[in-house]
N, C-alpha and C positions, 0 to 999 in steps of 0.2 A: 482287267481292272477298270472299273468305271471312272471316267475322268470327272473331276469336280470343277465345274465352270464357275462356281461361286467365288473361287479365289482369283480367277482370271476372266472377268466379264468381257474383256476385249476379244478373247478367243471365241467366245460364244457367238459374237457377231461377225466373225471373219467369213467372208464370202469366198468359197473355193470354186473358181471357174476352171473348167477343163474342157478341152474340145470333145465333142461327142459326134459320133457317126450320124450323118444325115442322109436322107433319101428324098429325091425330088418326086413329087406326085402331081397329078392333074386332078383338079377339083371343079366340078360344075356348081356354080353359085348363081342364083337368080340375079338379074341385072340390078333390080332395085336394092337387093341386099348388098351387093358389091358397092353400089353408090353410097349407101348408108355407111358401110364400113369405111369407105374413103373419107367421108365427111367427119366421122368420129375420129379417125386416125389423124386427119389434118388438125382437128381441134386439140389433139394431144401431142402434136408435133412429132408424129411417127408415121412410118409407112403402113399401108393397110395390111401388108404381109406380117409385119411385126405385131400389129393389133390382133390379127387372126391367130398368130402363135400364142399371144397372151391369153386370148379367150379360150383356146384349146387347152393351154396349160392350167388355167383356173378350173375349168370344168373337169379335167382329168384328175387334178389334185382332190377336188371335192368328191368325185366318184371313188377314188382310191381310199380316201379317208372313210367313206361310208362302208366300203367293203371291209376295211380293217375293223371298224367299229362293230360291224355285224359279227365278225369272227370273235372279237373280244366278248360280245354279249353271249354268243353261243358257248364259249369256254366258261364264262361265268355261270351260265345255266347248268352246265355239266358239273361244275364244282358244287354249286348249291344243291343239286340233286343228290350228291353224296352225303349231304348234311341235313337236308330238309326232306321230309317224306311227302309233303303236300305239293302236288304239281300246281295247284291253284296259287299257293303262296309263292312258289318260284316264279310263276308267270307274272304275278303282281309285282314282285321285286324287279324283274327284268323290264317290265313296262314302265315302272317308276324311273329306273336308270335311263331307259330310252327317252322318256319325256324330259328328264333333266338335261341330258346331253344334247337333245334337239333344241331345247330352249337356249342353252349355252351357245350352240352353233349359230342360232339366229341372232343372238346378241352380238356375237363376233362379226357376223356378216354385215350388220348395220354400223359397226364401229369404224 
């Protein structure tokens, strides 16, 4: 059963932290990039390791969202193909959806 958060908005914002398995890796980073990371991290009052994790997380979430969006558009195209005979019309609809969602994502990125 789908939970309705409209009745309990405080639950929608609850942050559930749980320990996750970690693995230590070695990463070669150009010295100038590392120095820039350290400067930015210091300006944010955080370690450069934390900043690096933040950047990785942001990029990963963005790429995962794109993969999900592509899957949704592919499914949408398949459903439309069952109801609309014209491949050109389907393509036009998918491109319009892609343009709208891209525009929305850009607006959210600037917010």
